[in-house]
C-alpha positions, 0 to 999 in steps of 0.5 A: 490485492488488499491494502496493507493498512486499511485492508480495502481492495486496491483498484487496478487498471484495465492493464491490472496495474494498481492504483497505489504503490508497493513498499518493502518491509523490514523483512523484504516482503512486498506490501500493497498500499492504496492511493488514500493511504498513501496521501494520508501517510506521506512517509514510508517509515510512517506507512510501515508503522501502520501496516497490520 
């Protein structure tokens, strides 16, 4: 899965769990966000504005 903000590949653990988070946009679609973008944009509303 790619990050919705920076379009880089999100790393996974050996059990295929994301090293980041998944958020829902206003339409209810799930978007993956990597941990580095999550640190830069701490607020969920700020992350939703940065999604490409």
